[in-house]
N, C-alpha and C positions, 0 to 999 in steps of 0.2 A: 650451369657449367660454361667455361670458356669454350667458344666454338673451336672445333678441331680444324686443322688445315685441310683444304681440298687438294687432292693429288691428281695429276694427269701426267701423261707420258708423251714425248715427242722425239723426233729424230735428233741426233746430236747436232748441235749448231751453236749459234751465237745469239743469246738473248739480247734484246735491244733496250730494255728498261728494267727498273726495279733493282733488286739485289741479286747478284750472280755469284754462285758458288762453283769453284773448280777444285780438283783434287790433285795433290802432289804426292808422288811416290818418294821413297827414301832418297836423300840427298837433294831434295827440292826439284826433282824432275817433273816437268809438265808435258802433257801430250800436245800435239800440234793443234788439235781442236780446242783444248783449253787455252793455248796461247793466242788463239784467234779472238779471245775475249779480252785480251790485254795488248792491244797494238803498240802502246807506248812502253811496254815492258816495265811497268811500274812494280810488278811483283819481283822481278829480278833485282830491283833496287831495295825493295822492302824486306826480302828474305834475310839478307845478311844483317840488316839493321835490327830485325826482330830475333836474330839468332835462330831462324826457322830452318830446319833441315829435312822436313817431311816426316818427322816422327809421328807415329800414330796418335791422332787426337789433337795434334798441334794446330793452331789457327793463326793466320795473318789476315788482317783486314786493311783494305785501302778505300778511303772515302772519295767519291766523285773522281774515279780514275781517269787520267788524261786520255783523250782520244776516243772516249766512249760516251754513250748517253745514259749509262747506268748510275745508280746512286752509290752502290757499294760493290766491291769486288773482294770476295773472301776465298782464301785458299785453305783447304783442310788437309792435313797430313794423313796418309794411310800406312806409313811404315813399309815393311817388306811386303811386296805384293804376294809372295808365296804364302803368307800367313793369313790371307783374306778368306776366311770361312764365313758361314752363314751368320754367326753371332757377330763377327767383325763388321759385316755390312750393316747389321742392326745398330751397332754402336756408332758407326759413322753417321747414320741417319740421325741418331740421337745427338751427336756432337753438332751436327749441322743445325738441328732444331734449336739448340741452346743459343745459337747465334742469330736467330730470326729477328728477335727484338720487335720493333714496331713495323717491320716490313710487311706489306700486304701482297706484293707480287715478287715471287722468287723463281729464279731460273737455276737449276742444278745441272751442271755439265758433267755427266758421269762418264768420263773418258780418262783412263789412267794408263800411262806408259807401262808396258810389261804385264798388264792384267787383262784377263778376259772378263768383261762385264756383261754377263748374260741377263736374261729377263728375270731370273730368280734373284740375282744380286740387286738389280734395280728395285725389285719389289721389296726386298729386305730393307734397303735404304729408306724406302717410303714408309715401311712399317715402323722403323726406328724413329722417324720424324713424328708419327702419330703417337707412339708410346711416350716419347719424351715431352710432347706438347700437352699431355694430359695435366690438368689442374682441377682440384676440387674446391670451387669457389662459389657454389650456388647460393650460399647463405651470406655472402658479402653484398651488401646493398650498394656499396660504392667500390668501383674497381679503378684503381689508379693505373692509367695506361702508360706510366713512365714519364709523363710530361707534367705531372702535378694536377692534372684534370681528372675528375671523376667521370669516366665514360667507358662504355664497352668497346673493347678492341675488335676491329674488323677481322674476320677470319682470313688467314693467309691463303693465297693461291700458289701452290707449288707445282711447277712444271719440271719434270725430270727428263732431261735430254739424254738419250741413250742409243745404243746401236740397234736395238730391236724393241721398239716401243710396243708392238703388238704382243710379243711374248711377255714383256714386262706387265702390260695391262692384264693379261690372262693370269699370270702368277700372282699379281697383286690382289685380284678378286678372291683368291684362295686365302692368302695370308691376312687380308683385311678382315675376314671372318674371325680369324683367331685373335687379332687385335681387338675386335669388338667384344669378344669374350673376356679378354684381360681387362678392358676398360669397365665392363659391367661388374666384374669381380671387385675392382678398385672402388667403384661407386658404392657397392654394397658394404664393403668394409669401412669406408669413410663416413657413411651416414651415421648421424647420432642416433642413439638407442630410443630416444623419445619419438623419433620419426619412423624408425624401422624396427617394429616389433615382430613377433612370430606371424601374425595375420598379414601384416604388410609385406613381409619377406615372401610369404606364400603367394601373395598377389603378384609380386615381381616374377616369381617362377612361372606363374600362370601366363605371363606375357609371352613366354616362349612358344605358346601355341601358335603365334603369328608366323613362326618359322617352321611349323609342322611338327613340333614336339607335342606328344600326348602328355598331359599333366593332370594328375589326380591330387586332391588335397584331402588328407585324412584329418578329421577333427578330433577333439578330445574324446567325444563319445565313441567314435570308431576305434581309436587307439585303446580305449578302456575295454572295449569288446574283444579286441585282439590280445589283451593281457599284457600290454606294455607298461608294467608297473615301474620299471626302472626309469624310463623317460618321464612318465607322468609324475613320479615322485620329485623329480627336479623341478617340474613346472608348478607344483601345487602352492608354492609360496608367492606366486605372481598373480596379479589380477588380469594379466594378459594371457589368454588361453594358448596352449601349444598347438602346433600344426606339424604335419609331416607331408612334404611335397614329394610325389613320386613322378619322375619325368622319364619318358621313354622316347628315344629316337630310333625308328625302325628303317634304317637305310640299307640294311643287308638283306640276305635271303631269309624268307619266312621261317625256314627250318633251323637256321643258325641260332645257337644260344647267344644271349647278350653278354657283353662285358659290363661290369657294374662299378659305379663310383658312389661312395657314401660320404656325406659331409656332416661334421658337427656344426650345429647352428644355434649356439647360445648367444642370443642377440645382446644380452648384457649379463655379466657375471659379477654379482656382488660378493660371491662366495657363499651366500646363504647364511645360515646360523654360524657356520665357521667363516665369519666375515673376513674379507681381505683388508689389509691396511688401506687407509684413505689415500696415501700418496700413490699416484699412478692408477688409481681405480678407473679413471676416465677412459683409459686405454681398453678397458674390458668391453667397450662397444664393439671391438674387433674380434671378440671371441667366437665369431661365426665365420672366420676366415676360411675354414674348410668347406662350409656350405656355400660360401661365395665362390670358391674355386670350382666346385661341382656345377653350380649354376652357370658360371662363365664358360666352363667346358662344354656343357650341353648347348649353349648358344653357339659356340665355335663350331661344333660338329654339325649342328643343324644348318647353320648359315653356309657352310661350305659343302653341305650335302654329303657327308661322309658315308661311305659304303660299308656300314657296320651297324649292328643292333646294339644299342647302349641303354642302360638304365642308370639314372641318377636319382639318389634318394637323400634328402636332407631332413634331419630332425631339428625342429625349431622350437626353442623354449627360452624363457627368461628365468634366471636363477636369482631370486630375491629373498630378502629378510622379511618375515611376516609371521603372525601368530599361527598361520596355517602351514608354514614351511616345514619340510622334513627336518628331523633332528639327528644329530650324531647318535648312533646306536639303533636307529630305525632299521628294520629289515623289510626289503621290498622283493617282490617276485617278478622276475623278468619274463618277457614273452616266451623265452626258451623253457620256462619252468624252473630254472635255477634261481636260488635265493641269494640275495646280496645284503650283507651288513654294511650300512652306510656309516663309516667311522668319521668321515670328513665330508661335509656337504660341498666343499670347494673342489672336490674331485668328482665333478658332476658330468663332465663331457663324456667320460667312458660309460656312464650310465645311459646317456642318450644314445651313444653309438651301439651299445649292447643290443638294444631293441631294434635299432635301424638295421644293423648287420644281420640279425636273425631273420627279420622280416624279409629283407632282400634275398637272402639265401633260400629261405623256404618258398617264397613265391616265384622267384625267377630262375633259380638253379643256374646261376651265371657261370661262364668259363672261369672267371676270377672276380674277386672284389678288391678294390683299393679304397681305403678310407683315408680322409684327410681331416686333421684336427689340430687346432692350436691347443694341444693337450697338456703339456707340462713345461714349467719353467726349467725343469731338470735337463731337458734337451738343450737348452741354451747354455747351461753350465758346461755341458759336455762338448757341444759343437759350435758355440757362438751363434752368429747370425748369417754365416755364409753357406751353410749346408742345413738341409732339413734331415731329420732322423728317419731312417728306413728300417722297418722291422717286417720280416716276412717268413712264412712257412714254406716258401717255394723258391728255389734257387733260380729257376728260369725267369720267373716274373721279377725277382729282385734284380737280376742282371739286366733285363730289358729296361726296367725303370732307371737303373743307374746310368745306362748308356744314353737314354733319352734325356736325363738330367745333364749329362756332360755335353750333349749336342746343343741344348737350349741354354745352358749355364744356369738352370734352376737345379742346383746341385743337391745330391743326396749322399748320405754316408750310412752304410749298413751297420746296424747295431745288433747285439746278440739277443737270442731268446734261448730258454732252456729250463729244464725241470727245477734246477736249483733256484731260479728266479720265480718260477710258477708257484712253488710251495710257500713263498712269502705272502701270498694273498689268500691262503687258506684261513678260514675263520672257525672259531670254536662254536659259534652260534648259528652259522648259515653255511651255504655252500662255498661262499667266498666273501672277502671284504674288499672295499673299494680303494684301499691304500695298502702299501706294502712296507711301510717304514721309511726311514730317512734316506737310505742309500739306494741307488739304482732306480730312482723314481720314474724315469721315462720307460725303463725296461719293464717294471712291474705293471705300469699302465698298459703297455703293449700285451703283456701276458694276460691281463684281464680281458682285453678285447679278443684274444685268440680263443678264449673259452666259448665264443659265440659264433665261430665260423665253421665248425666241424672240420671236414677234410678239404674244403674248397680252397684252391690257391688264393692266397690273401696277402695283402701288404698294407701296412699302416704307416702313413707319413705324418710325423709329428712336425708341424709347420709353425710352432709357436714363435720361433726366432726369425722366420722368413716372410710370414704373411702380413705383418704389420710392424712398423717402426724399424724395418731393416735398413741397412746403409743404402743411401741413394747411389745411383750409377748413371751411366750414359742414357739408359732407356727408361729410367723410373726416378721421378722426384717426389712421388706421392707417399704418404704415410701408409696407406693400404697399397700393397705392391701388386696384387693380382697373381701372386705366386701359385703355381700349380697348373694354370690353364695351358700355357705353352708346353710344359713338361708332359702333361697327360695327352694333349693333342698329338704330340710327337710319338708317344707310346702307341697310341691307336693307329696313327698314320703308318708307322714303320712296321708294325707287327700284326695288326688285327683287321685291317680293311681288306675287303674282297677285291 
């Protein structure tokens, strides 16, 4: 991986070398501290030439500015200071990171006229820098550093000069834990399937023990004993054995029930006997985006020592074509005892989740369960790639998820559930079938999952359009986005921590 920048904080001042970044409010206004970095007023001359007016995300660069010893002086527009919320600060950090280029020493003068830049804002800028700087290049044996030479780029040292560096450092320790969870989720989604199988993914989850997470790994033998016929049916066509990782973070009171998150972890999905088209099948290495998000979330919560009890469960399988693979028409018995007619082996994620949800509910009796899954292409037809689909049996939980999505801009859109959809998955030969016909595919998939949660408050997030290959933005340029980690961390932080 490309080394991530190191971040430190210092009192607002005038950096003496390297690249210096200042921020301009609307109409090109600079603070007195920012102007102290430009004694020859080169930016005053550059702004009109570049048609720069301080619009959010706009950038003006001056090389070797007169009267200073720095290499570059870069102004970044922040727009209306009244619009600077948490996500705006993240985006400003990402915009800044995009301009780092080959610089190894960077000073960021975070002082803006008309804006109060507290420690949380400075920390958010730093987080944006780290999120935007992420690249997945571990398999590139030669890295072009932008100068035609194959060499590893030296990690950048970023010093953020702000009004209260002590508060910024404290806030950053908290948000850096969440960033670490996002980057872990991105790494997992980006890994090729030949490297990250069920066993290897389970080993990655086991690494969270270093942060104080209790991790159990259920093998095929143990899952068979528990009666997880739905999950095991998906796995039987692969030579790579399935696993289930059960992660527990106990940061709350011993008597408190946990909150629970469950992730679909299909490390590669060929579709099985109902094989997918060849075009684009390589993207199915990312069909474990839900499990990646849950693992990243557990990292985030443990690293920031969240005061809450949390369970994270991920079902890890590979869905392959093989003489031993399950066939369309097979009937499997889930852990719940309910039988399922498998009419399409490519509707496999819901089979994995059925047993994972039932196991979670039966063993831990959580306050609620939220599952994440790259479950259906139908959700992308309905919502595109800017929102994930939200299905829930509980209005309060759905509302809290929606507000957390709005705050983090990992946005959700609530979709319907109802008896008229549920009857579409009734089967003549078993208790249910795993597909419901051509229409409403994301809804019938959610109805299927609901049959395995009893009366426990539950939400299903269909993240097929947001976990991988989603549009890039100021804080993410990666194919694997890490979607869900910041959203669910915010949910826990705002509503469930003691």
